[in-house]
ZASE-662322 format. One record per residue (C-alpha): chain; x, y, z; residue number from 1. Coordinates in Angstrom, 3 decimals. Example, Ala and Ser with C-alpha at 12.3 -4.5 7.8 and 13.67 -1.06 7.14 Angstrom:
A|12.300|-4.500|7.800|1
A|13.670|-1.060|7.140|2
***
This chain:
A|91.509|124.437|148.521|1
A|92.949|121.102|149.614|2
A|91.842|119.294|152.757|3
A|93.641|116.778|154.968|4
A|91.754|115.049|157.784|5
A|93.426|114.476|161.126|6
A|92.045|111.413|162.915|7
A|92.972|111.799|166.577|8
A|90.681|111.603|169.631|9
A|88.606|114.049|167.614|10
A|88.692|114.175|163.816|11
A|89.038|117.550|162.142|12
A|89.862|119.009|158.742|13
A|92.945|120.996|157.800|14
A|92.100|123.287|154.877|15
A|95.045|124.513|152.770|16
A|95.065|127.115|150.020|17
A|95.267|130.769|149.087|18
A|92.551|133.281|149.947|19
A|91.076|131.288|152.825|20
A|91.034|134.109|155.404|21
A|88.049|135.667|153.656|22
A|86.260|132.317|153.791|23
A|87.079|131.646|157.456|24
A|83.646|132.556|158.788|25
A|81.877|130.326|156.273|26
A|84.196|127.400|156.992|27
A|83.964|127.770|160.770|28
A|80.178|128.060|160.698|29
A|80.115|124.504|159.402|30
A|81.763|123.025|162.518|31
A|80.115|124.904|165.398|32
A|76.626|125.891|166.487|33
A|77.926|128.738|168.634|34
A|77.819|132.252|167.258|35
A|80.234|133.846|169.735|36
A|84.026|133.659|169.573|37
A|87.218|135.321|170.740|38
A|89.943|135.918|168.160|39
A|93.347|135.836|169.873|40
A|96.344|137.155|167.985|41
A|99.569|139.091|168.498|42
A|100.170|142.740|167.732|43
A|102.043|142.026|164.491|44
A|99.398|139.750|163.005|45
A|96.623|142.029|164.290|46
A|97.771|144.777|161.917|47
A|97.934|142.405|158.963|48
A|95.064|139.966|159.256|49
A|92.709|140.633|162.170|50
A|90.359|142.842|160.150|51
A|89.616|140.381|157.296|52
A|89.205|137.452|159.687|53
A|86.897|139.340|162.044|54
A|84.915|140.693|159.095|55
A|84.528|137.187|157.648|56
A|83.324|135.866|161.016|57
A|80.868|138.743|161.452|58
A|79.528|138.289|157.917|59
A|78.874|134.638|158.823|60
A|76.804|135.724|161.836|61
A|79.368|135.527|164.652|62
A|79.770|137.956|167.533|63
A|83.526|138.537|167.668|64
A|85.785|139.709|170.516|65
A|89.387|140.534|169.590|66
A|92.374|140.223|171.935|67
A|95.954|141.045|170.874|68
A|99.043|140.443|173.013|69
A|102.601|141.726|172.461|70
A|104.334|139.704|169.739|71
A|107.377|137.551|170.454|72
A|108.460|134.280|172.055|73
A|109.531|136.233|175.144|74
A|105.822|136.884|175.788|75
A|104.881|133.184|175.748|76
A|104.570|133.386|179.518|77
A|102.174|132.974|182.420|78
A|101.323|136.673|182.487|79
A|100.267|136.726|178.836|80
A|98.369|133.468|179.273|81
A|96.572|134.859|182.327|82
A|95.591|137.932|180.341|83
A|93.940|135.705|177.749|84
A|91.901|133.890|180.390|85
A|90.842|137.184|181.964|86
A|89.775|138.476|178.546|87
A|87.608|135.410|177.927|88
A|86.020|135.745|181.355|89
A|85.471|139.507|181.118|90
A|83.601|139.028|177.850|91
A|81.576|136.199|179.374|92
A|82.355|133.525|176.843|93
A|80.585|130.306|177.738|94
A|81.591|126.693|177.416|95
A|79.729|126.438|174.104|96
A|81.678|129.354|172.569|97
A|85.102|129.088|170.981|98
A|88.524|130.651|170.482|99
A|90.201|131.442|167.165|100
A|94.020|131.304|167.293|101
A|95.196|133.660|164.540|102
A|98.952|133.808|164.057|103
A|102.145|131.819|164.327|104
A|103.261|129.077|166.660|105
A|103.388|131.242|169.783|106
A|99.796|132.383|169.282|107
A|98.563|128.897|168.429|108
A|100.252|127.338|171.448|109
A|99.017|129.948|173.925|110
A|95.506|130.493|172.571|111
A|95.044|126.723|172.349|112
A|96.157|126.346|175.956|113
A|93.776|129.133|176.995|114
A|90.956|127.286|175.227|115
A|91.939|124.061|176.999|116
A|91.977|125.740|180.420|117
A|89.048|128.162|180.224|118
A|85.971|126.610|181.863|119
A|87.843|123.293|181.682|120
A|87.878|123.355|177.920|121
A|86.222|125.241|175.070|122
A|86.564|124.632|171.353|123
A|89.106|126.427|169.231|124
A|90.097|126.951|165.616|125
A|93.672|127.274|164.386|126
A|94.354|129.854|161.652|127
A|98.151|129.733|161.245|128
A|99.760|132.653|159.410|129
A|103.344|131.352|159.284|130
A|104.824|128.517|157.263|131
A|106.106|126.920|160.477|132
A|102.726|126.969|162.230|133
A|100.833|125.792|159.149|134
A|103.230|122.900|158.545|135
A|103.652|121.758|162.124|136
A|102.469|123.396|165.332|137
A|98.850|124.103|164.331|138
A|98.234|120.370|163.787|139
A|98.231|117.748|166.515|140
A|96.718|119.438|169.555|141
A|99.857|120.356|171.517|142
A|99.334|123.614|173.399|143
A|101.728|125.238|175.863|144
A|103.495|128.190|177.418|145
A|107.135|128.584|178.439|146
A|108.331|128.686|182.046|147
A|111.601|130.102|183.352|148
A|113.018|126.574|183.541|149
A|112.345|125.790|179.883|150
A|110.209|125.795|176.763|151
A|106.612|124.516|176.684|152
A|106.730|123.171|180.249|153
A|103.065|123.960|180.978|154
A|100.362|122.957|178.539|155
A|97.700|120.475|177.485|156
A|96.727|118.210|174.628|157
A|93.673|119.899|173.117|158
A|92.740|119.197|169.498|159
A|91.274|122.041|167.414|160
A|87.940|121.768|165.639|161
A|89.496|122.918|162.377|162
A|92.718|124.303|160.931|163
A|92.593|126.923|158.165|164
A|95.945|127.477|156.398|165
A|95.817|130.476|154.055|166
A|99.128|130.129|152.262|167
A|98.860|133.717|150.944|168
A|99.800|134.880|154.448|169
A|103.324|133.517|153.934|170
A|103.964|136.302|151.408|171
A|104.363|138.804|154.246|172
A|106.919|136.680|156.117|173
A|110.540|137.835|156.312|174
A|112.979|135.358|154.768|175
A|114.217|134.190|158.166|176
A|110.666|133.521|159.369|177
A|109.886|131.488|156.243|178
A|113.090|129.520|156.837|179
A|111.783|128.549|160.276|180
A|109.032|126.624|158.493|181
A|111.543|125.079|156.128|182
A|113.394|123.604|159.120|183
A|110.316|121.707|160.312|184
A|109.597|120.700|156.708|185
A|113.086|119.244|156.341|186
A|112.542|117.404|159.623|187
A|109.435|115.701|158.257|188
A|111.278|114.551|155.152|189
A|114.304|113.358|157.108|190
A|112.307|111.254|159.571|191
A|109.447|110.003|157.399|192
A|109.674|110.554|153.636|193
A|112.896|110.287|151.623|194
A|111.108|111.308|148.405|195
A|109.901|114.489|150.107|196
A|113.462|115.185|151.264|197
A|114.733|114.732|147.712|198
A|112.104|117.139|146.396|199
A|113.143|119.725|148.969|200
A|116.748|119.381|147.847|201
A|115.909|120.033|144.181|202
A|112.449|121.638|143.905|203
A|111.034|125.120|144.445|204
A|109.227|125.273|147.780|205
A|107.697|128.710|147.157|206
A|106.039|127.824|143.852|207
A|104.559|124.599|145.252|208
A|103.769|125.841|148.729|209
A|100.246|124.371|148.946|210
A|101.540|120.901|148.148|211
A|104.461|121.283|150.557|212
A|102.143|122.278|153.407|213
A|99.806|119.414|152.507|214
A|102.620|116.851|152.670|215
A|103.793|118.250|156.008|216
A|100.275|117.963|157.400|217
A|99.843|114.436|156.005|218
A|103.022|113.277|157.743|219
A|102.103|114.979|161.014|220
A|98.501|113.690|160.864|221
A|99.629|110.095|160.303|222
A|101.888|110.220|163.359|223
A|99.332|111.973|165.585|224
A|96.606|109.542|164.545|225
A|98.754|106.662|165.750|226
A|100.170|108.262|168.913|227
A|98.285|111.377|169.977|228
A|99.848|111.798|173.425|229
A|103.450|111.066|172.521|230
A|103.957|107.694|174.161|231
A|105.715|106.181|171.144|232
A|105.954|107.142|167.478|233
A|105.109|110.818|167.987|234
A|108.442|111.232|169.752|235
A|110.088|110.963|166.321|236
A|108.712|114.444|165.593|237
A|111.174|115.719|168.209|238
A|114.146|115.171|165.901|239
A|116.523|118.060|166.592|240
A|114.277|119.457|169.318|241
A|116.054|118.408|172.526|242
A|119.211|120.305|171.619|243
A|117.199|122.846|169.606|244
A|115.145|123.798|172.652|245
A|118.386|123.989|174.643|246
A|119.762|126.462|172.096|247
A|116.598|128.562|172.355|248
A|116.877|128.651|176.132|249
A|120.595|129.463|176.113|250
A|119.932|132.346|173.727|251
A|117.197|133.808|175.899|252
A|114.823|132.944|173.024|253
A|116.558|135.318|170.635|254
A|117.228|132.329|168.335|255
A|113.953|131.410|166.646|256
A|112.485|127.934|166.928|257
A|113.106|126.832|163.358|258
A|116.683|128.057|163.320|259
A|117.352|126.334|166.639|260
A|115.799|123.084|165.374|261
A|117.943|123.212|162.236|262
A|121.086|123.445|164.340|263
A|119.662|120.818|166.698|264
A|119.188|118.368|163.820|265
A|122.799|118.852|162.719|266
A|124.096|118.441|166.271|267
A|121.939|115.382|166.967|268
A|123.038|113.751|163.716|269
A|126.727|114.427|164.408|270
A|126.338|112.798|167.824|271
A|124.338|109.897|166.371|272
A|127.009|109.190|163.751|273
A|129.841|109.376|166.277|274
A|128.032|107.100|168.731|275
A|126.933|104.582|166.085|276
A|123.188|105.284|166.027|277
A|123.224|106.653|162.443|278
A|125.246|105.480|159.422|279
A|128.137|107.447|157.974|280
A|127.024|110.107|155.502|281
A|123.844|111.030|157.378|282
A|125.388|114.184|158.834|283
A|126.473|115.300|155.367|284
A|122.874|114.958|154.084|285
A|121.357|116.880|157.015|286
A|123.971|119.627|156.850|287
A|123.543|120.031|153.083|288
A|119.785|120.408|153.503|289
A|120.135|123.128|156.108|290
A|122.751|124.980|154.077|291
A|120.571|124.887|150.953|292
A|118.006|126.983|152.809|293
A|120.572|129.146|154.654|294
A|119.690|127.621|157.985|295
A|122.378|127.576|160.674|296
A|124.493|124.498|161.251|297
A|126.906|125.696|163.959|298
A|126.211|126.139|167.666|299
A|127.668|129.067|169.661|300
A|127.199|127.341|173.025|301
A|129.362|124.832|174.863|302
A|128.429|121.244|175.650|303
A|128.009|121.992|179.385|304
A|125.676|124.905|178.568|305
A|123.543|122.775|176.245|306
A|123.493|119.850|178.657|307
A|122.329|122.057|181.540|308
A|119.521|123.465|179.394|309
A|118.540|120.064|177.980|310
A|118.114|118.457|181.404|311
A|115.048|120.679|181.916|312
A|113.425|119.519|178.681|313
A|109.795|118.398|179.041|314
A|110.648|115.153|177.200|315
A|112.707|114.002|180.173|316
A|111.145|110.982|181.872|317
A|112.571|110.582|185.361|318
A|116.246|109.861|184.922|319
A|116.117|109.305|181.164|320
A|115.294|111.092|177.930|321
A|114.667|110.010|174.345|322
A|116.699|111.505|171.510|323
A|115.941|110.896|167.841|324
A|118.470|109.487|165.389|325
A|118.178|108.820|161.657|326
A|118.520|105.190|160.602|327
A|118.612|106.493|157.042|328
A|117.129|109.469|155.212|329
A|113.363|109.073|155.595|330
A|113.466|106.743|158.615|331
A|114.198|107.511|162.263|332
A|114.292|105.864|165.665|333
A|114.349|106.965|169.279|334
A|117.308|106.232|171.540|335
A|116.739|106.281|175.300|336
A|119.580|107.839|177.281|337
A|120.188|108.287|180.975|338
A|121.543|111.640|182.107|339
A|125.165|110.568|181.689|340
A|124.248|109.289|178.243|341
A|122.714|112.694|177.428|342
A|125.913|114.361|178.607|343
A|127.971|112.121|176.310|344
A|125.496|112.735|173.448|345
A|125.788|116.504|173.889|346
A|129.580|116.335|173.962|347
A|129.606|114.195|170.814|348
A|127.255|116.679|169.142|349
A|129.895|119.398|169.408|350
***
């Protein structure tokens, strides 16, 4: 087991390694005095991993309540979120009890938001079971649900007490789902670590998965520690996300997050090169990385469709929005655009 410490408003460990689900109860017992928790998961992960996690918690002396919601991004909605809150209330969890978010990014985002909202905030533990969630969304304290107008428009910053990444759970992921995590991994290398990018272009991610997750978490932790609430440097983590989220929305959330971000990074880099924010050759490097892992690089939507979706992005600040451009591989910057600038950026992206 490897451990990375996140130093935000609250410090917490991120444990990484195989076989950690069976040790979850023991690990969690070390960070809370409560002995009552609610495990929140989706119906897919429930069948795979709920039993060993609940058993581990019970063996460690916890009273465990299990709640499973229908799997899928389309269920990342107010109704599902409300059901979580009702479940916590019906089982009379108190402010000293805690939530365990067991699953991928959708589960982590929603269960974390439920923990932030219930009784004005209870503790929670992240146990990500996807490569994407382990490498990105489980770390940093962003929690949210989607609204009709766009992705992650309601949420809260709420840091977990601990993150437990059992990398053995990735073995049950379909290839496309694993690739979603690769997209966020490529993002981290492109914006923050050229050596990591070069490893990804030549090395074997599967055989070195613990180290790959660790490096992802180290990069994310360094950024979050400096800018927890996304007023500055943390915005760099949105590389590819403005147009990526627009693609997700245009698709009715049938395009997964990682695949949309991969296309978003290619589009953003094409626009950045054409508009002079990134040097020539950057697009070639980003496109080659996505193609190596069979991630999409082409967008089926028009510039007006993407622009309309992007104007509802939560990163919009009044009449402006920040987009991320690569200054070189391993270093990025934000570029502030007004709405006409975003329109021109979106047109240049296509």
